[in-house]
C-alpha positions in Angstrom: -113.4 29.3 -19.7 -109.7 30.3 -19.4 -108.3 33.2 -21.3 -106.4 32.4 -24.6 -103.0 33.3 -23.0 -103.4 30.5 -20.5 -104.5 27.8 -22.9 -102.0 28.7 -25.5 -104.6 29.7 -28.1 -105.2 33.0 -29.7 -103.0 35.4 -31.5 -100.2 35.4 -28.9 -98.8 32.0 -30.2 -98.7 33.2 -33.8 -97.0 36.4 -32.9 -94.3 34.4 -31.0 -93.8 32.0 -33.9 -93.5 34.9 -36.4 -91.1 36.9 -34.2 -88.9 34.2 -32.9 -89.0 31.8 -35.9 -85.6 32.8 -37.4 -83.9 32.9 -34.0 -85.2 29.4 -33.3 -83.7 28.2 -36.5 -80.3 29.5 -35.5 -80.7 28.0 -32.1 -81.4 24.6 -33.5 -78.2 24.7 -35.5 -76.2 25.6 -32.3 -77.8 22.7 -30.5 -77.0 20.3 -33.3 -73.3 21.4 -33.2 -73.3 20.9 -29.4 -74.7 17.4 -29.8 -72.1 16.5 -32.3 -69.4 17.8 -30.0 -70.8 15.8 -27.1 -70.9 12.7 -29.1 -67.3 13.0 -30.1 -66.3 13.7 -26.5 -68.1 10.6 -25.3 -66.1 8.6 -27.9 -62.9 10.2 -26.8 -63.6 9.4 -23.1 -64.6 5.8 -24.1 -61.3 5.4 -25.9 -59.4 6.8 -22.9 -61.1 4.3 -20.6 -60.7 1.3 -23.0 -57.0 2.0 -23.6 -56.3 1.8 -19.9 -54.6 5.2 -20.0 -55.9 6.0 -16.6 -54.3 4.5 -13.5 -57.4 2.8 -12.2 -57.8 -0.5 -10.4 -59.6 -3.3 -12.2 -62.8 -2.6 -10.3 -62.7 1.1 -10.9 -62.1 0.5 -14.6 -65.1 -1.8 -14.8 -67.2 0.9 -13.1 -65.9 3.6 -15.5 -66.7 1.3 -18.5 -70.2 0.7 -17.2 -70.8 4.5 -16.6 -69.5 5.4 -20.1 -71.7 2.7 -21.6 -74.8 4.2 -19.8 -73.9 7.7 -20.9 -73.4 6.5 -24.5 -76.5 4.4 -24.6 -78.5 7.4 -23.2 -77.1 9.7 -25.8 -77.9 7.3 -28.6 -81.4 6.6 -27.3 -82.1 10.3 -26.9 -80.9 10.9 -30.5 -83.1 8.1 -31.9 -86.1 9.9 -30.3 -85.6 12.7 -32.7 -85.4 10.3 -35.7 -83.4 7.5 -37.1 -80.9 9.7 -38.9 -80.0 11.4 -35.7 -79.5 8.1 -33.9 -77.2 6.9 -36.7 -75.4 10.2 -36.5 -74.9 9.7 -32.8 -73.4 6.2 -33.3 -71.1 7.7 -35.9 -70.1 10.6 -33.6 -69.1 8.2 -30.8 -67.3 5.9 -33.3 -65.4 8.9 -34.7 -64.3 10.0 -31.2 -63.2 6.5 -30.3 -61.3 6.2 -33.6 -59.7 9.6 -33.1 -58.5 8.8 -29.7 -56.9 5.6 -31.0 -55.1 7.6 -33.8 -54.1 10.6 -31.8 -52.9 8.9 -28.6 -51.6 5.7 -30.0 -49.0 4.0 -27.8 -45.8 3.0 -29.6 -44.9 -0.6 -28.7 -41.2 -1.1 -28.3 -39.6 -4.4 -28.9 -36.5 -5.4 -26.9 
């Protein structure tokens, strides 16, 4: 039979939860803030690619669109793994980033 420290049983686990509990709560808040920031950045990059602001060939633009789709879909899928509300928040974060890019870097059309 293995000692309790190897199997995860015993008093060591409870001491760790008691000592590191408050720190873990603060860490989860930082992770959530980072996830929100990443979602908005994904939306900004998607807006940059969709607006055609980069000087890319048609083939390169298609590849960039496919890559940002894969990154966005992975981010949304990973967020849904934590719960439906986190998945919806991920969709909203990407949409906010995309909308912000459109508002902040809007091209002015000039008429002759």
